[in-house]
Each structure stands twice: as structure tokens, then as C-alpha cells.
Steps between C-alpha positions, in 0.01 A plus 500: 500500500163331539508121519305456182736716286841440349769766522639632174812284492302181564236589238771576249661168574169318442445690180837399374398136550182541292246578766256765380349774720160349451617169637678662791174665605306174493609389845485817696360462853198704397417248231580205725279620781208596272357148470155364552416312821733700724248472788435150600814304417392138567160350437595140565700202368421394148606141545286338235763311301456174694123492470516599133729212398348250263543130569848394409851449641523844668166470680559137598839589643354788703212295636724208600747740660221680694387162641847379582633798703465476881331835555467443874877455523545823305282689749690351789836583344393863439361534858823369643703758307288769671542354843169319514264764354218299343421533132268381227510461127278725288302328225677689219730282294756663271662292224789551272693263279734391779330601822175492697434788737287521816452784746571431864307732731603519869259586782675836553421607142849436351497322169768293328503326167585137469655427160523126439698339219290289264642166382639489149267400219534153358818473300661798676675336792689720751723330756421572869848644546456743209176637649672548837784684328255726324330586826830577667618718209176694499513561876864621482425715193212671674703548813775663303260730314327609820841585643631692199191665353157631587330295235147398602565130577281313752691382801542127541418387853575130454542242233540125452664388174415130513172314430557255786442771763187492722294699246587248228611766250779758479367838609580857607315728749533866410331839532156525351447795262160627408528481121493273199753374245459504124362151476219596731423808290492340156859591418386834350583850622207742440616801291417749774746331738777406260734793556468463877589132478789540256650780705490281809653208309777722371584613855529141609710402201741787556534439872558128434781595259695643794528160665808356339691181580852388405396190314214373280298256709241456771519608865551191715581663838569835664809591691512693830658802323208540257673318208374175360610166369398425143413166352401337170199599285265198468545338162806711410762461769743757626554732669670671204760774506417646160199553279680300230501194727129547570408519127721202413328294778160602374591405144619157622201421715195686379209294371227628266160492674342244274602179321630513145189314380273767653725776366460362147128484542476853649721636214258383231608583145804690633651199680788465255611853599401518866615159635867543412479864608378396845734203539810709408418788738711369797799460269454864391502608867815295562671667206409844620553432872799725541322793328154479646566712812630851518632422845658152504625520861310583820351625706177366352139616580248282671232366263154414640465211256129549425458880505155607393153586639438128552727549806409857597232572762303814430211678660178601315675798342791277378745656747763242579489352850746213474718277283474126567638160382878548503575124479660530157705811581872512409770751424542512124642687204362849433337383186295238691417747770406758237234280335172694510251398771274223385219756509656665196656199334467466124646267248807660339377619157788329315386152615129572481275425206564774235135560422461656847687808382473772236777569250647767727524242783211640705249251647168461314309399806385786724557306823853411398572857399372615839732256677798633302406852614467379852851359484632842382318661795652242733852580388425865555372428854812296574733776378306761696530289817872454447555875462284582801694247710826661397633193327846560356436237233174423338562132437140377504354758257803457273454122502130531420591735210757256362240329273723229345631370836166546668315303239755217518443478875120495446546233233694281749203514738247432222714208375469326834123570499465329158422812300509422128676753280789584264783509757767521230374839391596668831789745437844466650588758777 
């Protein structure tokens, strides 16, 4: 059997789950490889976000941070890690919401990336110990994944988790990949590259689903035998032994991403409906906690925590080179793991404004309709990857297909982000 074809039994199984032959053919290797730009794969870093920032809190923070870091100390630290090989910092400056990135180039041609943690914005204080714990958890998570999978994750060569180090900021030194992330590329995927990218994303998602841990929680250390110690999820607690415990903790501690005053203002004439709908959502999750997951007990899959093309490095043809920023990773319920990548995220129709949809439930907006179709293609790609890998169970594709549970998990994320909507209209699983 050729690698881009399904055998009869697998194809029949997919058809039984609602995958059409047309969708099955979308992600054949012939289609995937037939993309523009397959010659030159990297034309340079598109790190323009910093320079494009308007005056305001984000730019002020970045400029102050750039001036406060001891860049000479960073060069000396990197050189020491390579037994004295001298290095310099390239002028490129990459910037995300939480990190600044510089390229360290050694005299022998080797390049590393220095990823430095930005201070919190005013009003968003993070204790020093919490930042150190995040760095430790990210390092152990990446170490575990590099042991258990062949996911394209840059190797970490060294890290310091405290701001009182010689560099004056927490940082990591890791492999430098010749590619860009979504923020550098305008957060849009050109149509000609979309199937290539979604196929690569599905492969990562499926492989990540095979890394399963006994409890719900972060990875705080690795044992000599390849197992790990798990710890609490920041803001929630744990580790938890069941999905029910996780959802109960979320319901007790989750905070909506804006104040009630701003929520009322954002809700406009619908405030009388929306405000109580939003405020009662955690109570609804608590009431449904023991029914939200199809697998209440472990093992539990490892969630990236911010899975989307904002943290995916791609070449010029949108082929995936690496997955970065694992600092919020944790083992979680299948429904949380099975949330669609942020690249494909949409507001669940039930909680969205009704005038966005036709009477038959289809989206009126062409871009939204296209994203719904992309989600269907993504589920097809995931199911295909599961069958080709010989998975005995197809937990991820089934979770993505379970629309009621999947939309509740999406709503939990949107709630913390402050998304306004009719949360009480989401159906029970």
C-alpha cells in the first residue's frame, strides 16, 4: 500500500464516521507536495512586529526591556556553554506577547536562539518563583517529548529561570530554526499552503496524543526511568486524578477575562441576557463536571497549552519546522486536548450572535464558512493520521467530532480570554 492511500478497511472505518471520499483525498501526499515555493524554503526572518508596534504599553515594555538586559553577559554565558567559542548577537529582534528573541551566532557558524522572558504588563504581576517554576516545567516537558516522540522541538542547551541572573532576565538558549511563526507572517495562511500546514499540524496533534500521563497536571521533574513527577496547574491546583476533579477546580477558580462593568458595556443592548449567562457559566461547568469527559480517569494526553500557528515555526512553503513555547503545557482531559488548534478556532455557534448564521445554521460570512470547512478537513487529516499510524483507538478524531463537549472546552478557553457571548445556550454533553 502506498503511504498516501488508505487500505479498504481503514477507508471504510473513516466513511462510517462521516468522512467522505472527497475529504479523504484532500490530504494525499501528492496534494501536500504540490505546493508553490517548493524550491527556496527560507528567504529570511520576518521579525517586524517590534518595529511595527505603535506607542503604548507593549512598545514601552519592549523598549525598556531591551535596554535593561545585559546583552554582554548573555554572549559570555552562551560562549561558556560552548567551551569558550566566541559569539555575537544578530540585529534581528523577535517579539511575542511574553518573550523577546535574539539570534546568537558563534564564530564557527552555529546559531542558537536566546528567548528572554518579558516582564509582566502593569497590573499583571507574576511572582519570581512562579516564573522559575514555568521555566522548569517547560524544560522538563520538552525533555520528555524529545525522549518519547520525534516531534520537531528545538533542543534547549541552557536556561535560567530567574531575573536576578547575570543577564537580568529569565532566558533559554535553544536551537535556531530558519523559519517564522504566525505572528511574523500576519497570522494568515495563504490558501495555496493551507493543506500542507493543516496536514503537518494534524501529524503533530496525533503524535502528541500518544504522550499520556497518569494524572492531570504539569511536569515538574523527570525520573531516571523515563517517568515524571507531576505538579499543580498554575491557577487551578492539582495534580488531579480525574477529569471531574479538573473541571470542578476550573469552575471554582476560573475568572472571566474582563470586569463585569466592561462586560456590561461590551454587551450593549443585550446586557440583560449576556451578563448573567457569562457569570453563571462556571456554575454550569461545575454541575456538569462528572459528565464532561468521556474518559474520567487517566492516562491523560499532554496539552501544549497554546497550540496554534502563533507557536509553530514554518518555512516559506509553510512546512512545519518546529513547535515552541511549551511553558503552559500540562496533561489534561481529552476534551481540553481535543480543542481545535487556535489556527482554526471559532466561537461556538450556540453562544455566538445569531445574525452570523442562516436559518439552517450555516455561516453567512464566507471567511467563517471557510474556517468551518477547514475544521472538517482537519478532523479528516487527524483521522487519516491515526489510521496510518495503526492507532487502535481514534481518541483525538472522536473528541474533535464530539461537538457538544468540544464546544464546551472551547468556551472555557474563551471565557478566560473575556469573549462575550451567550454561554447558557451551549448544549449539555
